[in-house]
N, C-alpha and C positions, 0 to 999 in steps of 0.2 A: 441598462439592458438586463433582463432577468430571464433565465430559463423557465421560471415558474409562470410567466405570463401566458395567457391563452394564445395559441398560434394556429393559423390556418395553412401554414406552409412549413416545410422542413428547414432546419438550421444546422449549420456545421460549426464546430468549436475546436480550437486547438489549445493545448496547455501552454501557458506562458510562465516560465520560472517556477514550476511546481516543485514541491519537495515532499518527501515521505520520511517521517521520523518514527521510531519505535522505542518501546521500553520493555525490557525483560527483567524479571526478578530472579536473583540467584538464591540458592539455598546454601548457607543460612539466609533467611528472608530479609536481612537488613541491607543486602547488596542490590542496588538497582543499576542496570546497565542501559544507558541511553544511546541509541544509534542515531546519529545525525548526519546530514550531508547527502542523503539519497536524492539525486536529481531525477525528477519525474518528467517524462514526455508523454504525449498522448493526443488522442483525437476523439471527439464525441459527435454524435449526430442526434438531433431532436426531430422526431417525426411530427407530422401534422397533428397527431392526437396528443402531443406533449411528452411522449415517452422518450427518455434519453438512453442510448446505448453507446458504448465506447470501449476503447482499448488504451490502457495506460501501462507504461513500462518504467521501471526504476533501475538505474545503474547500481549494481551491488558493490562494485569496486569503490564507490564514492563514500561508503559509510565509515564513520569514525566513532569509536566508543570511548575515546579519551585515553586509551592504553595501547601503545604500539604493538606489543606482542599479542594482545587479544585481537586487535584488528587484523594482524597477519594470519592468525589461526582462523578467524571468521572468514576471511577472503579465500585463503588457500585450502583449508581443511573442510570447512562446513559448506560454504557457498560454491567453492571451486570456480571462481570467477573467470579463469582462463577458458573454461569450457562453457560455463553458464553465466555470461556477464550481466544478464538482466532478469528480473522477476516481472511477470506480466499479470495484470488484472484486467479481465474482460467483464465489463458491466452489462448485465442483462437489462431489459427494459425497465427503467426506473422513472417514476414520476417525481420530478424535483419539487421541493417545497422549501420555504424559508425555515420552518420548524424541522427538526430531525424526523426523517422517515426511513423505513427499512429499505435497503437495497440488497440485491442478490447478484452474484457473478461467479467467476472462477478465478483462482489464483494459481499461476504456474511458477514453481521454484525448482530449479535443477531438473527441468524436464518433466516434473510431476504436476499434474493439474488436478485441483480439488475445488469443490464448491465452497464459497464463502458468503457470508451475509454480515451486514453491519448497519450502522446509522449514518445517514448523510443529509446534508442540507445545502441549499444554494442561497447565498446572500450577495446581492449585487452580481459581480462577476467572479465570485470566489466560491469554489466547491469545498465543503468541509466534510470529511469522512473519517470514520473510525471503525475498525474491526479487529478481531482477535484471530491470530494464526495459531492453530494447534500443531506444535512440532511433531506430535505423534502421527499426524496425517502425512508427514514428509519424512519417512524413515531414511531416505537417502541423504538427508541433512544430518540426522542424528541430533541428540540433545547435547549442546555444547557443555564441556566440562574441562576444568583445568585447576590443578593444585587444590583439589578437595572442594571446589566450588562448582556447582552444577546449575545450569539455567533451568527455570521452571518450564513445564511442557507447553505453556501458552505464552505467546508474545503479542503485546498490543502494538498494532501498526496504526500510526496516525498520519493523516495528510491534513495538517491544520489549515493550510491555505493553498488552494490550487487555482491560481489566476487563469482565466480562460480568455480567449480572443475569438470573436465571431469571424 
């Protein structure tokens, strides 16, 4: 089953065991911080004309960066997961392809919603997407910094494999 196939009726899809990972670069530039473990949930609809829209949420408390103190700061100080437990991506009408194509949507983090765009593709029943988050767009998060190391103002967000179920 592929969302890229021609359809004459609408379809509905649910995320199955999705995950979102991200990479941030610290200054000095030799430091790379990888966020792993972000569980993704969501639902998408494909209209009769083949366009896909959907809403996807990732639990921010699940992220691990490999350093307990950094994880604590990320969850409590920057994401404030007790108040804002999830980030949400709303996908605008996107025409899925096997090759990468541009998608647009909005991303909400800590109650602030901003437009995003990136590249996405659909292979079999796996959605692959990549986009960059500009931390400057989310001043309520701030730019994470600790012990003289500051994170760059852009963070790559990756959802390498998002299995879906019809």
